[in-house]
C-alpha positions as CSV (number, residue, x, y, z in Angstrom):
1,X,146.0,174.8,90.3
2,X,146.0,178.5,89.8
3,X,149.8,178.7,89.0
4,X,149.3,176.2,86.3
5,X,146.3,178.1,84.9
6,X,148.2,181.4,85.0
7,X,151.2,179.7,83.1
8,X,148.7,178.8,80.3
9,X,148.8,175.0,81.0
10,X,145.7,173.3,79.7
11,X,143.1,172.3,80.8
12,X,143.7,174.6,83.8
13,X,144.0,177.8,81.7
14,X,140.6,177.2,80.1
15,X,139.0,176.6,83.5
16,X,140.4,179.8,84.8
17,X,138.9,181.7,81.8
18,X,135.4,180.1,82.3
19,X,132.4,182.2,83.1
20,X,131.2,182.0,86.7
21,X,128.1,180.1,85.7
22,X,129.8,177.8,83.2
23,X,130.2,174.1,84.1
24,X,133.7,172.8,84.1
25,X,135.2,169.4,84.7
26,X,137.1,169.3,88.0
27,X,138.7,166.0,87.2
28,X,139.7,164.4,83.9
29,X,138.3,160.9,83.5
30,X,141.8,159.5,82.6
31,X,143.1,160.9,85.9
32,X,140.7,158.8,88.0
33,X,141.7,155.3,88.8
34,X,140.2,152.9,91.3
35,X,141.5,149.5,92.2
36,X,139.5,147.0,94.2
37,X,141.2,143.8,95.4
38,X,139.4,141.2,97.6
39,X,136.2,142.1,99.2
40,X,134.1,142.4,102.3
41,X,130.5,142.0,103.1
42,X,130.1,145.7,103.7
43,X,133.1,147.4,102.3
44,X,133.2,151.2,102.0
45,X,135.7,153.9,101.1
46,X,136.1,157.7,100.9
47,X,138.6,159.7,99.0
48,X,139.7,163.2,99.9
49,X,142.6,163.6,97.6
50,X,145.1,161.3,95.9
51,X,148.4,160.8,94.1
52,X,150.3,158.0,92.6
53,X,152.3,156.4,95.4
54,X,153.4,153.3,93.6
55,X,152.3,150.0,92.1
56,X,152.0,146.6,93.9
57,X,151.6,143.2,92.4
58,X,148.5,141.6,93.8
59,X,149.8,138.1,92.8
60,X,152.8,138.6,95.1
61,X,150.5,138.9,98.1
62,X,149.2,135.3,97.7
């Protein structure tokens, strides 16, 4: 994200200028999306990173 911050693109530029002890938001709330379809008795998941790969109609799976 440093190139974006150096180019002055917000919110990255403000984060780069933040003081070392200042709290910053790493992720914007509107950039976090979680979809759950179906279920299990003991479902679990972990996310390391993500990007939009596409959209799928759940109704088409039926």
